[in-house]
C-alpha positions as CSV (number, residue, x, y, z in Angstrom):
1,M,0.0,0.0,0.0
2,K,2.8,2.4,0.9
3,K,4.6,1.5,-2.3
4,N,1.4,2.3,-4.4
5,L,1.0,5.6,-2.6
6,C,4.6,6.7,-3.3
7,Y,4.2,5.6,-6.9
8,L,1.0,7.6,-7.2
9,M,2.6,10.6,-5.6
10,L,5.6,10.4,-8.0
11,L,3.2,10.2,-11.0
12,L,1.2,13.2,-9.8
13,F,4.5,15.2,-9.2
14,L,5.8,14.3,-12.7
15,G,2.5,15.2,-14.3
16,V,2.4,18.7,-12.5
17,V,6.1,19.3,-13.5
18,S,5.4,18.2,-17.0
19,C,2.4,20.5,-17.4
20,S,4.3,23.4,-15.9
21,K,7.1,23.0,-18.5
22,Q,4.6,22.7,-21.2
23,D,2.9,25.9,-20.3
24,E,6.3,27.7,-20.1
25,Q,7.3,26.5,-23.4
26,S,4.1,27.3,-25.2
27,S,4.2,30.9,-23.8
28,D,7.8,31.1,-25.0
29,Q,6.8,29.9,-28.4
30,E,3.8,32.2,-28.9
31,G,6.0,34.9,-30.5
32,P,5.4,38.5,-30.7
33,A,2.0,39.9,-29.4
34,L,1.3,41.7,-32.7
35,K,1.0,40.1,-36.0
36,V,1.1,41.8,-39.4
37,K,-1.4,40.9,-42.0
38,S,-0.1,39.0,-45.1
39,N,-1.7,41.6,-47.5
40,L,-0.6,45.0,-46.6
41,T,-2.5,48.2,-47.3
42,A,-0.4,51.2,-48.3
43,V,-0.3,54.5,-46.5
44,P,-3.0,56.7,-48.2
45,S,-1.5,59.1,-50.7
46,G,-2.2,62.8,-50.9
47,A,-4.2,65.1,-48.6
48,A,-7.2,63.9,-46.7
49,Y,-10.6,64.3,-48.4
50,D,-12.3,67.6,-47.7
51,K,-15.4,67.5,-45.5
52,A,-17.8,67.6,-48.4
53,K,-16.2,64.8,-50.3
54,L,-15.9,62.7,-47.1
55,D,-19.6,63.4,-46.4
56,Q,-20.6,62.3,-49.9
57,I,-18.6,59.0,-49.6
58,V,-20.1,58.2,-46.2
59,I,-23.7,59.0,-47.2
60,S,-23.5,57.2,-50.5
61,T,-22.1,54.1,-48.7
62,L,-24.9,54.3,-46.2
63,E,-27.6,54.7,-48.8
64,G,-26.2,52.1,-51.1
65,R,-25.9,49.4,-48.4
66,N,-28.6,50.6,-46.0
67,D,-25.9,50.3,-43.4
68,F,-22.6,51.9,-42.5
69,Q,-19.5,50.5,-40.9
70,W,-16.0,51.9,-41.1
71,E,-14.7,48.7,-42.5
72,M,-16.9,49.3,-45.7
73,V,-14.6,52.2,-46.8
74,D,-11.1,52.5,-47.7
75,L,-8.1,53.5,-45.4
76,K,-8.1,57.1,-47.0
77,T,-11.7,57.6,-46.1
78,L,-11.1,56.4,-42.5
79,W,-8.1,58.7,-42.1
80,S,-9.9,61.6,-43.6
81,A,-12.7,61.2,-41.0
82,L,-10.1,61.5,-38.2
83,Q,-9.2,65.0,-39.5
84,Y,-12.6,66.4,-38.5
85,G,-13.9,66.7,-34.9
86,D,-11.6,65.8,-31.9
87,Q,-9.5,63.1,-33.8
88,S,-10.7,60.3,-31.5
89,L,-10.0,56.8,-32.8
90,A,-11.4,53.6,-31.1
91,I,-9.2,50.6,-31.6
92,G,-10.8,47.2,-31.0
93,Y,-8.1,44.6,-30.4
94,K,-7.5,40.9,-29.8
95,P,-4.8,38.3,-29.9
96,A,-4.1,37.4,-33.6
97,S,-4.9,33.7,-32.9
98,E,-8.5,34.6,-31.8
99,G,-11.3,34.4,-34.3
100,D,-14.6,36.2,-33.8
101,I,-14.8,37.3,-30.2
102,S,-18.3,38.8,-30.3
103,G,-19.8,35.8,-28.6
104,K,-17.4,35.8,-25.7
105,I,-16.3,39.5,-25.3
106,H,-18.2,39.8,-22.0
107,T,-16.1,37.1,-20.6
108,L,-12.6,38.3,-21.6
109,N,-10.0,39.4,-19.1
110,V,-8.2,42.3,-20.7
111,K,-6.0,42.9,-17.7
112,S,-3.9,39.7,-18.0
113,G,-2.6,37.1,-20.5
114,A,-2.7,37.5,-24.3
115,Y,-5.1,40.5,-24.3
116,K,-2.9,42.4,-21.9
117,Q,0.1,41.6,-24.1
118,V,-1.7,42.9,-27.2
119,H,-2.9,46.0,-25.4
120,D,0.6,46.9,-24.1
121,A,2.3,46.1,-27.4
122,L,-0.3,48.4,-29.3
123,I,0.5,51.2,-26.9
124,E,4.2,50.7,-27.3
125,L,3.9,50.5,-31.1
126,I,1.8,53.6,-31.4
127,L,4.1,55.7,-29.1
128,S,7.2,54.4,-30.8
129,E,5.9,55.3,-34.3
130,L,4.6,58.7,-33.2
131,N,8.0,59.5,-31.5
132,A,10.2,58.5,-34.4
133,G,12.4,61.4,-35.3
134,R,10.7,63.8,-32.8
135,T,12.7,65.7,-30.1
136,T,9.6,66.4,-28.1
137,K,8.2,63.0,-27.2
138,V,4.5,62.2,-27.2
139,T,3.4,60.4,-24.1
140,L,0.4,58.1,-23.5
141,A,-1.2,60.8,-21.5
142,D,-1.0,63.1,-24.5
143,I,-3.1,60.8,-26.7
144,L,-5.2,58.6,-24.5
145,V,-8.9,59.2,-24.5
146,E,-10.0,56.0,-22.8
147,D,-8.4,52.7,-21.9
148,D,-11.5,50.5,-21.4
149,P,-11.0,48.3,-18.2
150,V,-13.5,45.6,-19.3
151,L,-13.6,45.5,-23.1
152,P,-10.7,45.2,-25.5
153,I,-10.9,48.7,-26.7
154,L,-8.4,51.5,-26.6
155,T,-9.3,55.0,-27.7
156,I,-6.7,57.5,-28.6
157,K,-6.3,60.8,-30.4
158,L,-4.7,60.3,-33.8
159,T,-4.3,62.0,-37.1
160,N,-1.1,60.4,-38.3
161,K,-1.7,58.4,-41.4
162,E,1.3,56.2,-41.1
163,V,0.4,55.0,-37.7
164,L,-3.2,54.5,-38.7
165,T,-1.9,52.4,-41.6
166,T,0.4,50.4,-39.3
167,L,-2.7,49.6,-37.1
168,Y,-4.8,48.8,-40.1
169,N,-2.3,46.2,-41.2
170,L,-2.3,44.3,-37.9
171,E,-4.3,41.0,-37.6
172,N,-4.8,42.0,-33.9
173,V,-7.0,45.0,-34.8
174,R,-10.6,44.1,-34.9
175,Y,-11.7,47.6,-36.0
176,L,-10.6,51.2,-36.2
177,E,-13.4,53.8,-35.8
178,P,-13.3,57.6,-35.9
179,L,-15.6,58.6,-33.0
180,D,-16.3,62.3,-33.6
181,Y,-17.1,62.4,-37.3
182,W,-20.6,63.0,-38.4
183,P,-21.6,63.7,-42.0
184,N,-23.6,66.9,-42.9
185,D,-26.5,65.9,-45.1
186,P,-28.8,68.7,-46.3
187,N,-31.3,66.2,-47.6
188,R,-31.9,64.7,-44.1
189,S,-33.6,66.6,-41.4
190,S,-33.5,66.1,-37.6
191,S,-36.6,68.3,-37.1
192,G,-38.4,65.2,-35.9
193,L,-35.9,64.7,-33.1
194,Q,-36.6,68.0,-31.3
195,C,-37.1,67.7,-27.5
């Protein structure tokens, strides 16, 4: 009986040690937290669209599809929208290995593990790119609008098209959404919304 108990304890110990080493190895083999897409989109060329052109693109997309999401337009349109309003950009993020997280987003822990690694890597990347070649450094406090403590969303102020393109080209970025842009449409009336 004593021999069987010792044998069982030894097996249990080896199992625990083996699992611990496997976990350490798998976390070492994960690689970088950020993963670049295989098909890259180039930095938008030229100047941003003026407000009238931008409004026309957004409204025609809305009317043509009876819906509007920023992923429906090209990167130049997205970047142009950031030039108007307060330049707030919401960045939805996830580990590159995750698929659609909409069904489990309410259960995620963004304060630890892979989500925390992606979060921190995004901030580091954004600041690094914004500060390249600058003498006066941009800090997170300068650009942070909101760092959601529950959902994998980071909101920053951004107008730099190179940084926007870098974010756009990451598999980790679920969406990029200008928050303070709203089109002017003289054909639509808000008179029915009076309080």
